[in-house]
C-alpha positions in Angstrom: 61.6 205.7 64.7 61.2 204.4 68.3 58.3 202.1 67.2 61.0 199.9 65.5 62.6 198.9 68.9 60.6 196.6 71.2 61.5 194.6 74.2 59.6 192.4 76.7 58.6 195.4 78.9 56.8 198.5 77.7 59.0 201.5 76.9 57.2 203.9 79.2 57.0 207.7 79.0 59.8 210.1 78.2 62.0 210.3 81.3 61.5 214.0 81.7 62.0 213.9 85.5 65.6 212.9 85.1 66.3 214.5 81.7 68.9 216.9 83.1 71.0 213.8 84.0 71.0 212.3 80.5 72.4 213.3 77.1 69.7 212.3 74.6 66.2 210.9 75.1 65.5 208.1 77.6 62.2 206.5 78.6 61.2 205.1 82.0 58.6 202.5 83.0 58.6 201.8 86.7 57.9 198.0 87.0 58.0 197.8 90.8 57.9 200.3 93.6 57.4 197.7 96.3 60.0 195.5 98.0 62.6 196.1 95.4 62.5 199.2 93.0 62.8 198.1 89.4 62.6 200.4 86.4 62.7 199.6 82.7 64.9 202.2 81.1 65.1 202.6 77.3 67.7 204.8 75.6 67.5 206.1 72.1 70.7 205.7 70.0 73.4 207.9 71.5 71.6 208.4 74.8 73.4 207.9 78.0 73.2 209.0 81.6 75.8 211.2 83.4 78.4 209.8 85.6 76.8 208.9 88.9 77.2 207.1 92.2 74.7 205.1 94.2 75.6 205.8 97.9 74.6 203.8 100.9 75.7 203.4 104.5 75.1 199.7 104.2 74.1 197.5 101.2 72.8 199.5 98.3 74.1 199.7 94.7 72.4 198.8 91.5 72.0 195.8 89.2 71.4 196.2 85.5 69.7 193.4 83.4 70.1 194.1 79.7 66.9 193.3 77.8 67.5 194.7 74.3 69.7 196.6 71.9 73.3 197.4 72.4 74.8 199.6 75.1 77.8 200.4 77.2 78.7 200.5 80.9 81.8 202.1 82.3 83.3 202.5 85.8 85.4 205.5 86.5 89.1 204.8 85.6 88.2 201.6 83.6 87.5 200.8 80.0 83.9 200.9 78.8 82.2 197.5 78.5 79.8 196.6 75.7 76.4 195.4 76.9 74.1 193.0 75.0 70.8 191.3 75.8 71.3 188.8 78.7 74.2 190.7 80.2 74.1 191.5 83.9 76.0 194.3 85.6 76.4 194.4 89.4 77.3 197.9 90.6 78.4 198.1 94.2 77.5 201.2 96.2 80.1 203.9 96.0 81.2 203.1 92.4 81.2 206.1 90.0 79.8 204.9 86.6 77.6 205.6 83.6 75.5 203.5 81.2 73.6 204.0 78.0 73.0 203.2 74.4 75.8 202.7 71.8 76.0 205.6 69.3 74.0 203.7 66.7 71.7 201.4 68.6 68.6 201.5 70.9 69.3 200.0 74.3 67.1 198.8 77.2 67.8 197.5 80.7 66.1 196.8 83.9 67.6 199.0 86.7 67.2 197.3 90.0 67.9 199.3 93.2 69.7 197.1 95.7 68.1 197.8 99.1 70.3 199.4 101.7 70.5 201.9 104.5 70.5 205.6 103.7 70.6 205.0 99.9 70.9 208.1 97.7 72.2 208.9 94.2 74.8 211.5 93.4 74.6 212.8 89.8 77.9 214.0 88.4 79.2 215.4 85.1 78.1 214.2 81.6 80.3 211.6 79.9 82.8 213.6 77.7 81.6 213.6 74.1 85.1 213.0 72.8 85.4 209.8 75.0 81.9 208.6 74.1 82.5 208.9 70.4 85.5 206.6 70.7 83.1 203.8 71.5 82.2 201.4 68.7 
């Protein structure tokens, strides 16, 4: 099934190192570990990460560049936003959010870690299945 979905960047291996923070199967291909950390993250249909926060004392946060498929992004307390190829999401440090594939579509984005001081991630609870299933 996953052979049918392709994007500019290679899918990478199963994202087993972070599997406990995802519902469903994701794949990770680290494109850069120098200067700015960039990972190509691919989500199978229905896959999404848990709510999480990118903390930093200064700077930090994350930028998502959507490269394929259809997905969603949501900040805590706000409506979910549909993501399509070419969309850009700027996520400031300290904002609780999640992102992932739509229920019926593969999804891929580049995740860019914005440099900052004392950056760290806090992984929180999974997205409620009831709320996720309301997405179109």
